[in-house]
Kinemage of the C-alpha trace (Angstrom):
@kinemage 1
@onewidth
@group {chain A} dominant
@subgroup {mainchain}
@vectorlist {calphas} color= white
{ca met a 1} P 89.267 128.158 100.518
{ca ile a 2} L 91.039 129.035 97.306
{ca asp a 3} L 88.030 129.899 94.953
{ca gly a 4} L 87.358 129.721 91.402
{ca ile a 5} L 90.651 128.248 90.118
{ca met a 6} L 91.114 127.237 86.520
{ca ala a 7} L 94.284 127.120 84.226
{ca thr a 8} L 94.669 127.872 80.778
{ca phe a 9} L 93.271 124.811 78.385
{ca his a 10} L 92.648 123.789 75.181
{ca asn a 11} L 89.246 122.578 73.901
{ca arg a 12} L 88.823 120.061 71.118
{ca val a 13} L 85.340 119.854 70.846
{ca pro a 14} L 84.121 116.750 69.098
{ca arg a 15} L 82.952 116.825 65.591
{ca arg a 16} L 81.748 113.850 63.029
{ca arg a 17} L 85.102 114.200 60.714
{ca ala a 18} L 87.683 114.552 63.340
{ca his a 19} L 88.863 112.504 66.433
{ca pro a 20} L 86.813 114.375 68.780
{ca thr a 21} L 88.349 113.325 72.004
{ca ala a 22} L 88.847 116.577 74.259
{ca ile a 23} L 92.429 117.065 75.904
{ca val a 24} L 91.910 119.849 78.338
{ca val a 25} L 94.591 121.055 80.811
{ca leu a 26} L 92.978 122.023 84.188
{ca ala a 27} L 94.226 123.530 87.773
{ca leu a 28} L 93.275 120.729 89.595
{ca leu a 29} L 94.948 117.908 92.091
{ca ala a 30} L 92.236 115.511 92.971
{ca ala a 31} L 90.760 114.050 95.927
{ca ile a 32} L 91.223 110.814 96.998
{ca leu a 33} L 87.735 110.042 97.915
{ca leu a 34} L 86.819 107.772 100.822
{ca ala a 35} L 82.888 108.405 101.635
{ca ala a 36} L 81.196 105.001 101.193
{ca glu a 37} L 78.730 106.703 98.472
{ca arg a 38} L 81.524 107.774 96.957
{ca gly a 39} L 84.588 105.239 96.942
{ca tyr a 40} L 88.218 105.519 97.194
{ca gly a 41} L 90.313 107.056 94.196
{ca phe a 42} L 93.632 105.965 93.709
{ca ser a 43} L 96.173 104.747 96.350
{ca ile a 44} L 97.904 107.673 97.858
{ca ser a 45} L 101.187 105.369 97.221
{ca gln a 46} L 100.500 106.562 93.756
{ca ala a 47} L 100.778 110.005 94.669
{ca ala a 48} L 103.035 109.804 97.397
{ca ser a 49} L 105.941 111.726 95.499
{ca leu a 50} L 103.728 114.645 95.410
{ca tyr a 51} L 103.203 115.024 98.820
{ca pro a 52} L 105.072 117.122 101.666
{ca glu a 53} L 107.363 115.111 103.964
{ca pro a 54} L 105.024 114.059 106.506
{ca pro a 55} L 105.961 113.876 110.251
{ca glu a 56} L 107.367 110.636 111.523
{ca ile a 57} L 105.026 108.397 112.983
{ca asp a 58} L 105.368 105.261 115.244
{ca ala a 59} L 102.104 103.560 115.849
{ca arg a 60} L 101.134 100.533 113.794
{ca ser a 61} L 98.517 101.875 111.744
{ca ala a 62} L 97.680 105.631 111.088
{ca ile a 63} L 95.623 107.576 108.480
{ca leu a 64} L 94.649 111.208 108.066
{ca leu a 65} L 91.587 112.803 106.250
{ca asp a 66} L 90.496 115.878 104.730
{ca tyr a 67} L 86.915 115.865 105.824
{ca asp a 68} L 85.217 118.105 103.258
{ca thr a 69} L 86.943 116.766 100.281
{ca ala a 70} L 87.500 113.471 101.442
{ca thr a 71} L 91.458 113.470 100.390
{ca val a 72} L 93.316 110.910 102.268
{ca leu a 73} L 96.457 113.098 103.363
{ca phe a 74} L 98.225 110.256 104.946
{ca glu a 75} L 98.472 106.912 105.627
{ca his a 76} L 100.852 104.242 106.970
{ca asn a 77} L 99.868 100.396 107.201
{ca ala a 78} L 96.428 101.644 107.032
{ca asp a 79} L 94.975 98.395 105.869
{ca glu a 80} L 96.793 95.868 109.020
{ca val a 81} L 93.456 94.354 111.413
{ca ile a 82} L 94.314 95.704 114.873
{ca pro a 83} L 91.543 95.722 117.811
{ca pro a 84} L 89.890 99.053 117.983
{ca ala a 85} L 89.557 98.947 121.593
{ca ser a 86} L 87.313 101.477 123.034
{ca leu a 87} L 86.791 102.949 119.755
{ca thr a 88} L 84.280 100.434 119.346
{ca lys a 89} L 82.153 102.658 121.761
{ca val a 90} L 81.204 105.165 118.887
{ca val a 91} L 79.858 102.054 116.491
{ca gly a 92} L 77.804 101.653 120.041
{ca met a 93} L 76.789 105.209 120.226
{ca his a 94} L 75.873 105.078 116.284
{ca ala a 95} L 73.569 102.087 116.948
{ca val a 96} L 71.972 103.904 120.012
{ca phe a 97} L 71.341 107.010 117.372
{ca glu a 98} L 69.875 104.493 114.617
{ca ala a 99} L 67.407 103.200 117.007
{ca val a 100} L 65.995 106.213 117.812
{ca asp a 101} L 65.931 107.662 114.408
{ca arg a 102} L 63.726 104.545 113.940
{ca gly a 103} L 61.759 105.154 116.805
{ca glu a 104} L 62.555 102.415 118.718
{ca ala a 105} L 64.126 104.489 121.625
{ca ala a 106} L 64.387 108.076 122.987
{ca leu a 107} L 67.120 109.902 124.733
{ca ser a 108} L 65.171 111.073 127.349
{ca glu a 109} L 63.914 107.718 128.385
{ca thr a 110} L 64.326 105.903 131.643
{ca val a 111} L 66.470 102.949 131.502
{ca glu a 112} L 66.950 100.176 133.711
{ca val a 113} L 70.346 99.047 134.392
{ca pro a 114} L 70.687 95.299 134.723
{ca glu a 115} L 72.576 94.533 137.770
{ca his a 116} L 75.342 92.880 135.593
{ca ala a 117} L 75.800 96.251 134.286
{ca trp a 118} L 76.857 97.769 137.312
{ca ala a 119} L 80.292 99.025 137.786
{ca arg a 120} L 81.360 96.698 140.555
{ca asn a 121} L 80.652 93.600 138.497
{ca met a 122} L 82.577 95.068 135.474
{ca pro a 123} L 85.863 93.141 134.495
{ca arg a 124} L 89.207 94.458 136.981
{ca tyr a 125} L 90.629 97.779 135.588
{ca ser a 126} L 87.542 98.400 133.224
{ca ser a 127} L 86.879 102.217 132.403
{ca leu a 128} L 83.287 103.317 134.483
{ca met a 129} L 80.666 105.262 134.328
{ca phe a 130} L 80.142 103.985 137.522
{ca leu a 131} L 76.290 102.531 137.417
{ca gly a 132} L 75.121 101.049 140.292
{ca pro a 133} L 71.952 100.220 141.985
{ca glu a 134} L 69.415 102.445 143.118
{ca gln a 135} L 70.213 105.007 140.034
{ca glu a 136} L 67.646 106.466 137.806
{ca val a 137} L 69.590 107.199 134.678
{ca thr a 138} L 68.318 107.926 130.854
{ca leu a 139} L 69.508 106.828 127.492
{ca glu a 140} L 71.356 110.026 126.840
{ca glu a 141} L 73.213 110.127 130.261
{ca leu a 142} L 74.754 106.278 129.096
{ca val a 143} L 75.522 108.060 125.547
{ca tyr a 144} L 77.804 110.548 127.367
{ca gly a 145} L 79.085 107.390 129.599
{ca leu a 146} L 80.439 106.110 126.160
{ca ala a 147} L 81.703 109.102 124.759
{ca ile a 148} L 83.406 110.821 127.760
{ca pro a 149} L 84.719 108.287 130.797
{ca ser a 150} L 84.433 105.404 128.518
{ca gly a 151} L 82.073 103.247 130.409
{ca asn a 152} L 82.210 99.704 129.773
{ca asp a 153} L 79.103 98.999 132.267
{ca ala a 154} L 77.646 102.326 129.929
{ca ala a 155} L 78.252 99.727 126.682
{ca val a 156} L 76.562 96.640 128.618
{ca ala a 157} L 73.185 98.607 129.558
{ca val a 158} L 72.876 100.372 126.670
{ca ala a 159} L 73.101 96.958 124.730
{ca glu a 160} L 70.763 95.430 127.126
{ca his a 161} L 68.172 98.454 126.696
{ca ile a 162} L 68.415 99.163 122.874
{ca ala a 163} L 68.560 95.380 121.907
{ca gly a 164} L 67.665 93.216 124.975
{ca gly a 165} L 70.628 91.984 125.142
{ca val a 166} L 74.496 91.991 124.232
{ca pro a 167} L 74.956 89.635 121.342
{ca glu a 168} L 71.769 91.191 119.484
{ca phe a 169} L 73.031 94.840 120.089
{ca val a 170} L 76.666 93.498 118.530
{ca ala a 171} L 75.042 91.965 115.421
{ca arg a 172} L 72.970 95.330 114.905
{ca met a 173} L 76.454 96.952 115.153
{ca asn a 174} L 78.310 94.280 112.654
{ca glu a 175} L 74.872 94.719 110.462
{ca glu a 176} L 76.151 98.911 110.119
{ca met a 177} L 79.653 97.505 109.525
{ca arg a 178} L 78.286 95.422 106.542
{ca arg a 179} L 76.106 98.151 105.263
{ca leu a 180} L 79.338 100.346 104.464
{ca gly a 181} L 80.937 97.301 103.005
{ca leu a 182} L 83.694 97.250 105.763
{ca glu a 183} L 84.876 93.746 105.283
{ca gln a 184} L 87.881 93.887 107.897
{ca thr a 185} L 85.689 95.387 111.013
{ca arg a 186} L 83.747 93.359 113.191
{ca phe a 187} L 82.741 93.118 116.786
{ca val a 188} L 82.028 90.388 119.296
{ca glu a 189} L 81.123 92.792 122.337
{ca pro a 190} L 79.967 96.568 122.790
{ca ser a 191} L 83.158 98.031 124.834
{ca gly a 192} L 86.105 97.162 123.328
{ca leu a 193} L 87.748 95.047 125.823
{ca ser a 194} L 88.198 92.024 123.777
{ca asp a 195} L 90.906 91.499 121.245
{ca glu a 196} L 88.474 89.384 119.153
{ca asn a 197} L 86.954 92.952 118.037
{ca gln a 198} L 89.307 94.033 114.985
{ca thr a 199} L 88.943 96.841 112.397
{ca thr a 200} L 91.685 98.473 110.148
{ca ala a 201} L 92.444 102.472 110.524
{ca arg a 202} L 91.119 102.909 107.091
{ca glu a 203} L 88.099 101.198 107.564
{ca phe a 204} L 87.342 103.062 110.971
{ca leu a 205} L 87.570 105.935 109.105
{ca gln a 206} L 85.040 105.315 106.478
{ca phe a 207} L 82.709 104.495 109.398
{ca leu a 208} L 83.608 108.049 111.113
{ca tyr a 209} L 83.071 109.838 107.835
{ca asp a 210} L 79.487 108.268 107.503
{ca tyr a 211} L 78.836 108.666 111.202
{ca leu a 212} L 79.741 112.592 110.868
{ca glu a 213} L 77.899 112.846 107.789
{ca arg a 214} L 74.924 111.427 109.104
{ca arg a 215} L 75.160 113.120 112.799
{ca pro a 216} L 77.025 116.508 112.575
{ca asp a 217} L 75.746 117.507 116.101
{ca ala a 218} L 77.573 114.469 117.781
{ca leu a 219} L 80.919 115.929 117.984
{ca arg a 220} L 79.864 119.276 119.561
{ca arg a 221} L 77.010 117.207 121.781
{ca phe a 222} L 79.110 114.529 122.825
{ca his a 223} L 82.979 113.866 121.696
{ca ala a 224} L 83.863 117.632 122.440
{ca leu a 225} L 83.286 117.746 125.998
{ca glu a 226} L 86.064 117.900 128.362
{ca glu a 227} L 84.483 116.079 131.385
{ca tyr a 228} L 81.424 114.223 132.528
{ca ala a 229} L 80.069 113.855 136.362
{ca tyr a 230} L 77.927 110.693 137.318
{ca pro a 231} L 75.874 110.024 139.375
{ca gln a 232} L 74.178 113.787 139.966
{ca glu a 233} L 71.655 114.470 142.720
{ca arg a 234} L 69.265 113.662 140.388
{ca asn a 235} L 70.571 109.987 139.591
{ca arg a 236} L 70.463 108.842 143.402
{ca ser a 237} L 67.519 107.452 145.177
{ca pro a 238} L 66.455 108.900 148.648
{ca gly a 239} L 69.458 107.725 150.946
{ca asn a 240} L 71.994 106.705 148.438
{ca gly a 241} L 74.645 108.653 149.630
{ca glu a 242} L 77.304 107.801 146.596
{ca pro a 243} L 79.634 110.746 145.478
{ca thr a 244} L 79.417 112.522 142.263
{ca ile a 245} L 82.596 111.375 140.227
{ca thr a 246} L 83.861 113.988 137.476
{ca gln a 247} L 86.082 112.172 134.918
{ca arg a 248} L 88.321 113.926 132.500
{ca asn a 249} L 88.200 112.966 129.197
{ca arg a 250} L 91.017 110.831 127.992
{ca asn a 251} L 91.248 112.587 124.591
{ca val a 252} L 94.033 115.267 125.800
{ca leu a 253} L 93.734 116.942 122.322
{ca leu a 254} L 90.563 118.298 123.614
{ca arg a 255} L 92.608 120.542 125.660
{ca glu a 256} L 96.020 121.293 124.028
{ca tyr a 257} L 95.200 121.437 120.762
{ca asp a 258} L 93.554 124.440 118.919
{ca gly a 259} L 90.235 123.224 117.045
{ca ala a 260} L 90.015 119.732 118.439
{ca asp a 261} L 86.591 118.234 118.756
{ca gly a 262} L 86.962 114.574 119.343
{ca ile a 263} L 86.286 111.892 118.712
{ca lys a 264} L 87.637 108.815 120.967
{ca thr a 265} L 90.561 107.471 123.108
{ca gly a 266} L 90.914 103.472 123.265
{ca tyr a 267} L 93.329 101.365 125.207
{ca ile a 268} L 93.545 97.201 125.495
{ca pro a 269} L 97.436 95.535 125.445
{ca ala a 270} L 96.367 93.806 122.135
{ca ser a 271} L 96.357 96.987 120.122
{ca arg a 272} L 98.305 99.249 122.509
{ca tyr a 273} L 96.838 103.275 122.552
{ca asn a 274} L 94.411 104.330 119.588
{ca leu a 275} L 92.983 107.591 118.989
{ca ala a 276} L 90.122 108.505 116.366
{ca phe a 277} L 90.713 112.357 116.437
{ca ser a 278} L 89.125 115.785 114.814
{ca ala a 279} L 89.693 119.280 114.791
{ca glu a 280} L 88.419 122.044 112.535
{ca arg a 281} L 90.126 125.684 111.726
{ca asn a 282} L 88.822 128.429 109.734
{ca gly a 283} L 85.701 125.982 108.582
{ca arg a 284} L 88.346 122.988 107.643
{ca arg a 285} L 88.049 120.040 109.354
{ca leu a 286} L 90.345 117.042 109.321
{ca ile a 287} L 89.590 113.673 111.214
{ca gly a 288} L 92.234 110.372 111.231
{ca val a 289} L 92.612 107.245 113.427
{ca leu a 290} L 95.619 105.987 114.755
{ca leu a 291} L 96.097 102.455 116.221
{ca gly a 292} L 98.733 100.520 118.071
{ca val a 293} L 100.509 103.546 119.552
{ca pro a 294} L 103.561 102.465 122.057
{ca gly a 295} L 103.764 103.720 125.033
{ca asp a 296} L 105.017 101.927 128.666
{ca thr a 297} L 102.538 103.282 130.777
{ca his a 298} L 99.243 105.041 130.328
{ca val a 299} L 100.809 108.667 130.981
{ca glu a 300} L 103.320 107.936 128.187
{ca gly a 301} L 100.924 105.978 126.110
{ca ser a 302} L 98.536 108.929 126.030
{ca ala a 303} L 100.929 111.451 125.621
{ca glu a 304} L 102.333 109.625 122.672
{ca arg a 305} L 99.179 109.348 120.780
{ca ser a 306} L 98.184 112.792 121.415
{ca arg a 307} L 101.473 114.055 119.779
{ca gln a 308} L 101.444 112.152 116.769
{ca ala a 309} L 97.718 113.244 116.476
{ca ala a 310} L 98.745 116.901 116.948
{ca ala a 311} L 101.806 116.215 114.160
{ca leu a 312} L 99.461 114.932 111.575
{ca leu a 313} L 96.816 117.921 112.236
{ca asp a 314} L 99.687 120.221 111.922
{ca tyr a 315} L 100.679 118.600 109.144
{ca gly a 316} L 97.561 118.630 107.219
{ca phe a 317} L 96.343 122.046 108.051
{ca glu a 318} L 99.971 123.671 107.388
{ca glu a 319} L 101.121 121.629 104.144
{ca phe a 320} L 97.640 121.298 102.535
{ca ala a 321} L 94.827 123.865 101.290
{ca thr a 322} L 91.426 123.351 99.985
{ca val a 323} L 90.592 124.870 96.485
{ca ala a 324} L 87.240 125.201 94.977
{ca leu a 325} L 88.354 124.775 90.974
{ca gly a 326} L 86.313 126.046 87.858
{ca his a 327} L 86.857 123.656 84.915
{ca pro a 328} L 85.645 123.971 81.404
{ca glu a 329} L 82.000 123.052 80.263
{ca pro a 330} L 82.397 119.477 78.708
{ca pro a 331} L 80.968 119.778 75.005
{ca pro a 332} L 78.401 117.458 73.717
{ca val a 333} L 79.194 114.442 72.131
{ca pro a 334} L 77.534 113.446 68.621
{ca val a 335} L 74.968 111.007 68.163
{ca trp a 336} L 74.238 108.836 65.376
{ca phe a 337} L 70.835 107.689 64.535
{ca gly a 338} L 69.100 109.388 67.326
{ca ser a 339} L 66.017 111.971 67.983
{ca ala a 340} L 68.791 114.311 68.657
{ca pro a 341} L 72.438 115.208 67.068
{ca glu a 342} L 74.151 115.239 70.133
{ca val a 343} L 73.941 114.672 74.105
{ca thr a 344} L 74.969 117.035 76.695
{ca val a 345} L 77.782 116.305 78.995
{ca arg a 346} L 77.438 116.822 82.773
{ca ser a 347} L 80.053 115.764 85.615
{ca asp a 348} L 79.520 115.181 89.585
{ca asp a 349} L 79.423 118.676 91.369
{ca his a 350} L 82.459 117.695 93.737
{ca asp a 351} L 84.914 120.665 92.756
{ca thr a 352} L 86.308 120.852 95.800
{ca val a 353} L 89.994 119.163 96.477
{ca ala a 354} L 92.783 119.441 98.959
{ca val a 355} L 96.005 120.159 97.651
{ca pro a 356} L 99.542 120.854 98.701
{ca arg a 357} L 100.469 124.301 99.175
{ca gly a 358} L 102.205 125.817 96.143
{ca ser a 359} L 101.431 122.927 93.988
{ca leu a 360} L 98.913 124.509 91.549
{ca glu a 361} L 101.213 125.417 88.841
{ca met a 362} L 101.766 121.458 88.712
{ca leu a 363} L 98.101 120.142 88.163
{ca glu a 364} L 97.049 119.193 85.132
{ca gly a 365} L 94.061 117.137 83.668
{ca glu a 366} L 92.344 115.497 80.897
{ca leu a 367} L 88.753 115.641 79.846
{ca val a 368} L 87.749 112.671 77.618
{ca leu a 369} L 84.937 111.682 75.545
{ca pro a 370} L 84.034 109.427 72.867
{ca arg a 371} L 84.126 110.537 69.200
{ca glu a 372} L 80.375 109.661 68.923
{ca arg a 373} L 77.902 107.254 70.237
{ca glu a 374} L 74.927 105.730 68.476
{ca ala a 375} L 71.081 106.478 70.118
{ca pro a 376} L 70.012 105.407 72.176
{ca val a 377} L 71.526 106.957 74.824
{ca tyr a 378} L 69.996 107.492 77.958
{ca ala a 379} L 70.532 110.231 80.920
{ca gly a 380} L 72.754 109.420 83.709
{ca glu a 381} L 74.812 106.948 81.363
{ca arg a 382} L 78.282 107.026 81.334
{ca leu a 383} L 79.977 108.475 78.358
{ca gly a 384} L 83.711 109.850 79.724
{ca glu a 385} L 85.438 110.851 82.576
{ca leu a 386} L 88.012 113.679 84.099
{ca arg a 387} L 91.545 112.609 84.915
{ca tyr a 388} L 93.587 114.431 87.084
{ca gly a 389} L 97.409 113.872 87.871
{ca val a 390} L 100.460 115.440 88.409
{ca asp a 391} L 103.642 114.799 86.356
{ca gly a 392} L 101.845 111.803 84.787
{ca val a 393} L 100.680 110.323 88.217
{ca pro a 394} L 96.849 109.743 88.177
{ca val a 395} L 95.150 110.693 91.185
{ca his a 396} L 91.624 111.055 90.677
{ca thr a 397} L 89.125 110.262 88.159
{ca arg a 398} L 85.482 111.979 87.879
{ca thr a 399} L 82.842 110.364 85.803
{ca leu a 400} L 81.238 112.374 83.192
{ca tyr a 401} L 77.156 111.598 82.374
{ca ala a 402} L 74.704 111.769 80.003
{ca ala a 403} L 72.619 114.875 80.770
{ca glu a 404} L 69.524 113.644 79.081
{ca thr a 405} L 67.972 110.826 77.402
{ca val a 406} L 68.438 110.581 73.254
{ca glu a 407} L 66.228 107.920 71.933
{ca arg a 408} L 66.693 106.145 68.497
{ca gly a 409} L 64.951 108.355 65.950
{ca pro a 410} L 62.529 107.774 63.016
{ca trp a 411} L 63.666 105.233 60.458
{ca trp a 412} L 64.395 108.353 57.911
{ca arg a 413} L 66.931 109.823 60.465
{ca val a 414} L 68.961 106.208 60.892
{ca val a 415} L 68.598 105.832 57.012
{ca trp a 416} L 70.447 109.225 56.617
{ca asp a 417} L 72.663 108.736 59.085
{ca his a 418} L 73.738 105.308 57.722
{ca ile a 419} L 74.468 107.226 54.555
{ca arg a 420} L 76.368 110.204 55.860
{ca arg a 421} L 78.353 108.006 58.192
{ca phe a 422} L 79.682 105.633 55.665
{ca phe a 423} L 80.764 108.575 53.021
{ca leu a 424} L 82.493 110.192 56.330
{ca gln a 425} L 84.413 106.996 57.249
{ca leu a 426} L 85.540 107.041 53.803
{ca val a 427} L 87.196 110.572 53.606
{ca asp a 428} L 88.665 109.668 56.828
{ca arg a 429} L 90.528 106.686 55.377
{ca leu a 430} L 91.641 109.226 52.454
């Protein structure tokens, strides 16, 4: 990361007799924010001319995010509604972890797997963990079964154990999507087999962002594992002679891309080949979603989604850098009729952004504040904004807030300010 960059700037401090809107030239290309609590900035299409030439992607939908700055680096048809396939299981894992957080379950507890969740009772061609009779399995092992072999049998077993049934568990999953404000994402079953499950690349990325923010250890603990073996000897009852089956994670990036550590693959005919991916290099993380990658065979489709994800990751790591920038202290805003003559201005602390390499000389910004305010002004109240852009293209806005409350002043202050204001306005008109 490049630290502490700030260009020369001109600061016009607000005064009562001059129009005090401050214009400040900053060195900054802004983030396009994605986290639920941050919200989106400008559409990437507005700033497309500023970005390096991206790789060719023939997935139906794709999006790439610089995780630490929440900057969208690439998107293609990111709002097209497509079945997520087994990406659904990451939402199921999240629902399990939520139940554990609430004290409703423990990862170490033993799960009684109902017969209809056994592998032999799953739909034909299902991905399986190979649950079966006379097995003893923990909830944590079922979560591994979701994350690595993508077991549809594990999805049913988890739903029954956590919520008492599949419909009830799916309701929890959908409630979490509503909490995040995801309008196009919903589920009808927890495995991802149904083409009635739906999401968009943008919304699923927003879910992943929230998921990783809340559960940063999930990548290392579950999603980055390259293989899973089940059932182990401890899972089998005496006399149960079924073999241990070792399955490799279908996310080829884990073995072929330096720094890859997740997240999940998926396939059904209605969506083709999907991939939610993550990689970290030199302390910088990128995450992304590919939906609808073509492929005539599983070998071809799996290889193609990995190739396209690797191309996007290369693009993000090689063409962009994260930059921590300094900025001038916003000047105070004069206040009429108040208990104090001015109010201090503060900004958000989000000062790290992802920028195309070599573009620092093009970055500019504008600090916009009102000429004056009338009391009362309350702490946290919006006062102005920092507007960022390149060559006139807006890319981000940061809000400026009042740092403290300025109450209405005593009667003599109000009268005096009315008199002063009248004469100053008279002078301004001359």
